[in-house]
C-alpha positions, 0 to 999 in steps of 0.5 A: 140562678140560671147562670149557676145552672149553666156554669156547673152543668159542665160534663152533664149538659148532654144529659141535661139536653136529653131529658127535655126531648124525652119528656116532649116525646112522652107529652106527645104520646100521652096527647095522642091517646085520647083521640085514639080513644075518641075514634074508637068511641066515634068511629070503630064501635058505632061501625062494629069493625073489630079489627079496627078496634083492635088496631086502635087498641095496639096503637094505644098500647104502644103509645103507652109503652113509648110513653112509659119508656121516655118518662123512664129515660127522662128521669134517668137522664134528669137525675144524672144531671142534677146530681152531676150539677150538685156535685160541681157546685158543692166543689166550686163552693169548697174551692171558694171557701179555701181562698177565704181568710179567717176574717171571710169564715168569721163573716159568713160563720162555718155553721152558715157555710156548712148550711149552704154547701149541704142544704142549699145545694140540695134545694138547687139539685132538687130544683134541677131535677124538677125543672128538667122534667116538671117545668118541661112537661107541665108547660108543654102539656099545658099548651098542647092540650090547650091547642087540641081543646081549642081544635076539638071545641073552641066554644068549650075551651073558653072555660079553660081561658076563663079558669087558667088566669084565675090559677096563674094569679093564685100562684103568682101571689103565693110566689110573691109571699113565699120567696121571702119565707123561704130565705127566713127558713134558710137562715133558721137552719143556718141558726140551728147547725150553729148551735148544733156545731157549737155544742158537739165542738164543746162537748166536753166543756158542756158535760164538765159544767153539767150544762146539758139542760141549758144546751137542750134548752138552746137547741129547742129554741132554734129548732122551734124557730126553724119548725115555725118557719117551715109550718109558715111556708107550708101553710101557705103551700097548703093553701094552694091546693083547695084553690087548685081543686076547686078550679079544676072542679069547677072547670070539670063541672062547666064542661060537663053541663055545656058539653053534655048540652052540646052532645044532646044537640047533635053538635058535639061527638060523645067521643070527643066530649070524653077526649075533651074532658081528658084534656082539660084534665091534663091542662088543670094538672099541668097548672097544678104541677106548675105551681108545685114546681114554681113553689120549689123555684121559689126556694131554690131562688133563695138558696142560689142568692145564699150560694152566690154570696159566697161565690161572688165574695171576694177574698179579703186576703188577695193571692198574688201572682208568682213575681219575677223573683222571690227573696231567699228564704232567711227567716227574717221578720219585720213589723213596721208601724202595724195596726190591726182591727177585726172589724171591717171597713175601719170600725171598732177598736185597734187589736194592735196599734202601731207595733214595730219590731224586727226578728233576725234570721235564726233568732228565738224570740218570745211574746208575753203578755195578758189574754186579749192583748193581741199575741195571737192577732200579732202572729197571725198577720205573718202568714196572712191569716188577716191583713193589716189595717195600717202599716206593713208586715215584712218577710225576708224584706218584702211585704208579705202582701206582695207574696203569693200565698202558698210561697209565703206559707212555704216558709212558715211552719205554725203550731196554732193555738188550737191543736188540730189533727185530722183523721187518718194514721199519725204518719198522714198528719205528720205528712201534712208539714212535708208530703214527700218526706222520708221515713228518716225525716218523719222519725227524726221530727218526732224525736225532735218533738219528743213525741216518738217514744209515746208513738212507738208505745201505741199498737201501731206506732205511726200507722195508729189511726187518729179519730176526728180532731185527735181526741184518742190521744192526750192533749200534751201528745197532741200538742207534740204531734203538731210541733213535729208536724211543723218541724218536718217542713224545716221552715224558715220561720216556726211560729208556736202559739202557746203551743207547749202548755200541755207539756211538763218542763223537762219535755219542753226543754228537750224540745227547745234544745231540739230547735237550737239543734236541728233548726239552728237557722230557723227563726223561732217566735213563740207565745207562751204564759210560762216564764220557764218558757221564754226566759232562754230567748234572744229576745222577749216582746211584752204586749199590753193593751194593744202595744209593746210594753217592754222588749229585752232578755229576760235578765233585762226585763225582770230588772227593769219592767213592772209587767214582766216582774209581776208575771214572774212573781205571780208564777214564783209564788204559784210554784212556792205555794 
């Protein structure tokens, strides 16, 4: 955890140093106050020296003001340092997640990553803010007040030397128990976020199937689990307070009893006893502050372990350094005996098994097959969203694992099965395809994707604001915007993963015609369910049960392949009905 603090305090180290120094100055001022008061009680008042009394009073006022000023400045610098640390750590986590492959994100889960980047980082930030103040103030105050107490009356200070170890033992036991409980609590927060995220993403399905009560039950169970975990920790933390108060009261009572006897016997001055009581109060309060800080530290340690899991995770898809020469982008794709499984460590069944085929530059190739036959998995291997578990995928003659990821993906335009648009204008979304595109290029891409007419029908045209996920446009409009974004890139390889399912056949035909006209040198790989979408392809691949069960043109497969014949017949019957 300390390495996390030191690494991510960059830019705020001065503030992190200033805060403890000011805290030490504040403690010194507070420690001097009882001594000045003792001098007033034991010397100034008995002598009747009014001027001396006022002088010492002024000194006390000055010390109090200095203490307050140091405390305020220490809090300010601690806040700057902790919030700066939190910002740096969040940015580092976000940068790390950007390096993750789909498999890495699946392994951690998006809900858990969100929790780690928000809740866990906030716990670390609070710990640093507290550490720069409380964890400095309390030990300094404890040692200094204990030292002064020993100086004032070593025999009376024995009370502290008995009480403090007892309190320390109670704190150590509680920390050992709470550390594991905090880890459980953070996992319950993950679970709650997962339920909430899933519900919000699928809210239309929930409402369509009238499953609100079911979702409320799921959320209630997850929320109750978090509440139980929080109460389990809270009840143990609460238990420390009576123990601390009992120790403080017992120590104070012992000091009053034995110190009072000493005062009456003339062995101890009344002002010194008053100062001693102030110091013992400071010592015991410091022990309590240490206890609460260490409990916060226990939670921060649990959070730090979870954060380090992300920061230290090696991405399953490793980026490669830029080689001396990359092949010329032509769009040739080759699968050589490719096998793939999602399970890590070689466990589980193959999703794809010994797949081999070649797509030549400029070809239009279609992939069809039943649900779960690995169509999306296959095309996801080309831009290295996942890595093969056997064989190799080549783009323009080079294994994709030898490409720098940025160079590889610059050659590929991809429209995913789930059409994603971002908050912002239509223009800003299209510019994801090519950030420096001209107005003419943007317009042409929109026309090619058959999106121009509906865009111009919107109140602000290309400057129309899209809500998160593009929920203020229809499914077909969203698909066409995603296709336009990919076409604007003018990639060597264009992959369409079931990306025209929400548009009518005439619009789809117009889009396909624009491929031939404006992307004639681009290799197009399309996954589709409708025969009408693939029948004009140069070659059609049929995936079935993890392998290629047929390949050829529409006419060849219709004549020879039973799977293709069944798909064709089922769709013809649907049209006829």
